[in-house]
N, C-alpha and C positions, 0 to 999 in steps of 0.2 A: 293913817293905817300905816301900822308897819309890815313887812313883809311875810304871808303867813297869818294874819291874820283876820277874823273875820267879822261880819256883823249881822246878825239874825233880826227881821221886821217882826211882830206882834203876828199872833197867830189868828187866821182869818179862817174862819166860817162857809163854803159855796156850797149848795143843795147836797149839804151833812158831810163835806168833805172838810176835814182841817188842813190848811195850807199855809208855808213859811218860806219867805226871799231871804237867800242870803248874798250876801255880798264878798268880797276875799278878795286879797291883797296876794295873789297868786304868782309867785316868781315876781316878773315884769309886766304882768297885768292885770286887768280886772275882770272876773269871773263873777258871773252872773249865776244863781240857781234857784227854781222853784221846786222847794218839795213841798211831796203831798203825804203828809204823817199818819194817813190809814194806817191804822194796824189791825188785824184781823187772819181768823184762822180759816173763813172763806174767801173763795178766790174772787178777786174782784180786778175790775181792769176802768180806768176811765182816759179816753182819747180826747185830747184839744187841740185848737189851733192857737199857739200863747204867741204872741208879743211881748217883750224886754224892751224898754226903751229909759232908755237917761235923757234926761229934759235939763236942761239949763234956763234957769229967770228970762234969758231974753228970747225964749222960742226956739232956740237951738236943739235938736234931738239926734239921737244915734239910736235905731232900734234893730231888731232881730226879730225875724218872723219863725215857724215854722211848725209843722203839726207834731206832737209829743205824744207820746206812751208813758201810762203812769202805772203800777198795775203790780198785785201779789209777784207778779212771774217775772215782768218786765224790769222791775225798780222804783223808787218813789222820789226820784229826784232826775230834774235832767235841768239842759241849764246850756252856757258856756264858760270854757274851760277860760278863751281868750273871746271876751266879748270886745276889748280892747285895749293896747298899752296903755298902762297906767302913767304914763307921764303925760302923754294925749287926754286920759280924762281930767286931770291934775289940772293941764293948762288951759283945756277946751266946756268943763263941765261943773270943775268943783266953784260954789260959789259960797265964801264965806266957810270954809271945811264946809261946806253941805251939796252933799249928794242925790236928788232927788232920782231914783227909779219907781221907774210905772210896769208895773203888768198888768197886762190885759190877756183874756183866758175866754175860747170860746169852749164850751164844753159837747163836743159833738158827740159819744153818747160813753154810757156810763152801763157795767154789769157789774152785779154782786152788790152793790148801794143801795140800802134801802132809802 
């Protein structure tokens, strides 16, 4: 990927909420974002424990964990602008031009979503 280029995962629905993962070559960094693609005029809120993990086939991993809040007032994207340096990702985690990104989330609270 060239600097500034982005890749999006297919959209997935969990608990009636649409989610997309994005990776981006941001300056000299790998940025990883989780988007909640919910659109509604009714106020909504999702609080979740989020783990984003980069996995090499050898089993080597790099992960970040944090509680994040998504919502109509909080914004619909959360993640890390500097998940890791781009060159480190290429040397330690890229395998045959493939990068595996795993997102695990535990939704702790949902408000305003049927």
